C-alpha positions as CSV (number, residue, x, y, z in Angstrom):
1,M,-24.4,3.2,24.0
2,D,-21.2,5.4,24.0
3,A,-19.1,2.2,24.7
4,L,-20.7,0.4,21.8
5,I,-20.1,3.3,19.4
6,N,-16.5,3.5,20.6
7,R,-16.0,-0.2,20.1
8,Q,-17.4,0.0,16.6
9,I,-15.1,2.9,15.8
10,Q,-12.2,1.0,17.2
11,Q,-13.0,-2.1,15.0
12,I,-13.3,0.0,11.9
13,S,-10.0,1.7,12.7
14,E,-8.3,-1.6,13.3
15,F,-9.5,-3.0,10.0
16,R,-8.3,0.1,8.2
17,A,-4.9,-0.1,9.8
18,S,-4.7,-3.8,8.9
19,C,-5.4,-3.0,5.3
20,Y,-2.7,-0.5,5.1
21,W,-0.2,-2.9,6.7
22,F,-1.4,-5.6,4.3
23,F,-0.6,-3.3,1.3
24,S,2.6,-2.3,2.9
25,T,4.0,-5.8,3.2
26,L,3.2,-6.5,-0.5
27,Y,5.4,-3.6,-1.7
28,A,8.1,-3.9,1.0
29,N,9.8,-7.0,-0.4
30,E,9.5,-9.8,-2.9
31,L,7.0,-12.4,-1.7
32,D,8.3,-15.9,-0.7
33,D,6.3,-19.1,-1.1
34,D,4.4,-18.7,2.2
35,A,3.5,-15.1,1.5
36,L,2.3,-15.8,-2.0
37,L,0.3,-18.8,-0.9
38,S,-1.4,-16.7,1.8
39,L,-2.2,-14.0,-0.8
40,A,-3.5,-16.6,-3.4
41,Q,-5.3,-19.0,-1.2
42,G,-5.0,-18.2,2.5
43,A,-5.7,-15.5,5.1
44,N,-4.8,-12.7,2.7
45,R,-7.0,-14.1,0.0
46,D,-9.8,-13.8,2.6
47,R,-8.9,-10.2,3.0
48,L,-9.3,-9.6,-0.7
49,I,-12.7,-11.3,-0.7
50,K,-13.7,-9.0,2.2
51,L,-12.6,-6.0,0.3
52,S,-14.6,-7.1,-2.7
53,E,-17.7,-6.7,-0.6
54,T,-17.3,-2.9,-0.8
55,P,-18.9,-1.9,-4.1
56,S,-16.2,0.7,-5.0
57,L,-13.4,-1.9,-4.4
58,A,-15.2,-5.0,-5.9
59,L,-14.0,-4.7,-9.5
60,N,-10.3,-4.2,-8.7
61,S,-10.3,-6.7,-5.9
62,R,-11.7,-9.4,-8.2
63,R,-9.3,-8.5,-11.0
64,L,-6.4,-9.0,-8.5
65,Q,-7.8,-12.3,-7.5
66,R,-8.1,-13.5,-11.1
67,N,-4.5,-12.4,-11.8
68,L,-3.3,-14.3,-8.8
69,D,-5.2,-17.4,-9.9
70,Q,-3.5,-17.2,-13.3
71,L,-0.1,-16.7,-11.7
72,M,-0.6,-19.8,-9.5
73,G,-1.2,-21.8,-12.6
74,L,2.3,-21.3,-13.8
75,E,5.1,-23.7,-13.1
76,C,7.1,-21.4,-10.8
77,P,4.7,-18.7,-9.6
78,T,7.0,-17.5,-6.7
79,E,10.0,-17.0,-9.0
80,T,7.9,-15.4,-11.6
81,L,6.5,-12.8,-9.2
82,K,10.0,-12.2,-7.7
83,N,11.2,-11.4,-11.2
84,E,8.3,-9.1,-11.8
85,Y,9.0,-7.3,-8.5
86,A,12.6,-6.8,-9.5
87,E,11.6,-5.7,-13.0
88,L,9.1,-3.1,-11.7
89,F,10.6,-1.8,-8.5
90,L,14.3,-2.4,-8.6
91,M,15.1,-0.9,-12.0
92,E,16.0,2.6,-13.0
93,N,13.3,5.2,-13.7
94,S,13.3,4.7,-17.5
95,K,12.8,0.9,-17.3
96,G,10.7,0.3,-14.1
97,A,8.5,2.1,-11.6
98,P,10.5,3.0,-8.6
99,P,8.2,3.1,-5.5
100,Y,9.5,6.3,-4.0
101,A,7.6,9.6,-3.7
102,S,10.8,11.6,-4.5
103,V,10.9,10.2,-8.0
104,Y,7.5,11.6,-8.9
105,Q,7.3,14.6,-6.6
106,S,10.6,16.4,-7.3
107,H,11.9,18.2,-10.3
108,E,15.1,16.1,-10.1
109,R,13.1,12.9,-10.2
110,R,15.7,11.1,-8.1
111,L,15.9,9.6,-4.6
112,F,16.4,11.4,-1.3
113,Q,14.5,14.6,-2.2
114,E,12.1,16.6,0.0
115,P,9.5,13.8,0.4
116,H,12.1,11.6,2.0
117,F,13.0,14.1,4.6
118,E,9.4,15.0,5.3
119,M,8.7,11.3,5.9
120,L,11.7,11.0,8.2
121,Q,10.1,13.7,10.4
122,R,6.7,12.1,10.3
123,L,8.1,8.8,11.4
124,K,10.0,10.5,14.2
125,D,6.8,12.4,15.3
126,I,4.9,9.1,15.9
127,G,7.9,7.1,17.1
128,L,7.7,4.6,14.3
129,P,10.8,2.5,13.7
130,A,11.8,1.2,10.3
131,I,10.0,-1.8,8.8
132,E,11.9,-4.9,9.5
133,G,13.7,-6.1,6.4
134,C,12.9,-2.9,4.5
135,N,16.1,-0.9,4.2
136,E,14.8,1.8,2.0
137,P,14.4,5.6,1.9
138,A,11.7,6.9,4.1
139,D,9.4,7.8,1.2
140,H,9.2,4.2,-0.1
141,L,5.6,3.3,-0.7
142,A,5.7,0.5,1.9
143,I,7.0,2.8,4.6
144,Q,4.4,5.4,3.8
145,L,1.6,2.8,4.0
146,D,3.0,1.4,7.3
147,Y,3.1,4.9,8.7
148,L,-0.5,5.5,7.8
149,G,-1.6,2.2,9.4
150,N,0.2,3.2,12.6
151,A,-1.3,6.7,12.4
152,V,-4.8,5.1,12.2
153,I,-4.2,3.0,15.4
154,Q,-2.7,6.0,17.3
155,A,-5.8,8.0,16.4
156,I,-8.0,5.7,18.5
157,H,-6.4,7.1,21.6
158,S,-6.1,10.7,20.5
159,H,-8.3,13.7,19.3
160,A,-10.5,12.1,16.6
161,Y,-11.0,15.2,14.5
162,E,-7.4,16.3,14.4
163,S,-6.2,12.7,13.6
164,S,-8.7,12.3,10.9
165,R,-7.6,15.6,9.4
166,L,-4.0,14.5,9.4
167,Q,-4.8,11.2,7.8
168,K,-6.9,12.8,5.2
169,S,-4.2,15.3,4.3
170,F,-1.5,12.6,4.1
171,I,-3.7,10.5,1.7
172,Q,-4.4,13.5,-0.5
173,N,-1.1,15.2,-0.5
174,N,1.5,12.4,0.1
175,L,0.0,9.4,-1.7
176,L,-2.6,10.3,-4.3
177,T,-0.4,13.0,-5.7
178,W,2.1,10.5,-7.1
179,L,0.5,7.1,-7.1
180,P,-1.4,7.6,-10.4
181,E,1.9,8.4,-12.2
182,F,3.6,5.5,-10.5
183,H,0.7,3.2,-11.7
184,Q,1.0,4.6,-15.2
185,Q,4.7,3.8,-15.2
186,M,4.0,0.3,-14.1
187,R,1.8,-0.3,-17.1
188,Q,4.8,0.0,-19.4
189,T,5.9,-3.4,-18.2
190,H,3.9,-6.4,-19.4
191,N,3.8,-9.4,-17.1
192,S,1.2,-11.2,-15.0
193,D,-0.3,-7.8,-13.9
194,V,-0.4,-8.8,-10.3
195,Y,1.3,-5.7,-9.1
196,Q,-0.5,-3.5,-11.6
197,S,-3.9,-4.8,-10.3
198,L,-2.6,-4.5,-6.7
199,T,-1.9,-0.8,-7.3
200,D,-5.3,-0.3,-8.9
201,L,-6.9,-1.7,-5.7
202,L,-4.6,0.4,-3.5
203,I,-5.6,3.6,-5.2
204,C,-9.3,2.7,-5.0
205,F,-8.9,1.8,-1.3
206,L,-7.2,5.2,-0.6
207,K,-10.0,7.1,-2.4
208,H,-12.6,5.1,-0.5
209,D,-10.9,5.7,2.8
210,L,-10.5,9.3,2.0
211,N,-14.3,9.6,1.4
212,S,-15.0,7.8,4.7
213,L,-12.9,10.1,6.9
């Protein structure tokens, strides 16, 4: 019985980690043709369908799927989404929504503030290398989500209570403290709403995961 329970816990943890890595890849870089096709019609679309089976995630997962369907109906969907990524995440604060905790959690509202250095230490603590192809400050959203996915996997082999406490604290104090303002900033830009609905889903997933810990 214990072996069965441990296996179930491991499967849940692996799914949670895979979701964090899924979200991380979508914020790390602009999507190419293959990545967008996977999200719109392939394996990652199946993941969105799986997430929609959870009642608290259903509405936002389906909204993202609808926005993806509308995007794929355009003449150049990949280029359109690349332009939206640049418009949202690569512009200065007043025009876009920089995906860095420092911008929202520091009085200076600029990069390389305390959240960046705190994340550097967390990454060092768990021996996590930089995300391939993501040459960004450590408090970039993609890096924070990648870190959380790895923390979930490492927790399988460590003290469950302490690991759950650390994950819960990170979600509460290092993600949900700034993501709502980040999301609000994104709403100032009008486009296909793919990234806006993705962020809606991410915030709901974080809250759902927090309640499950």
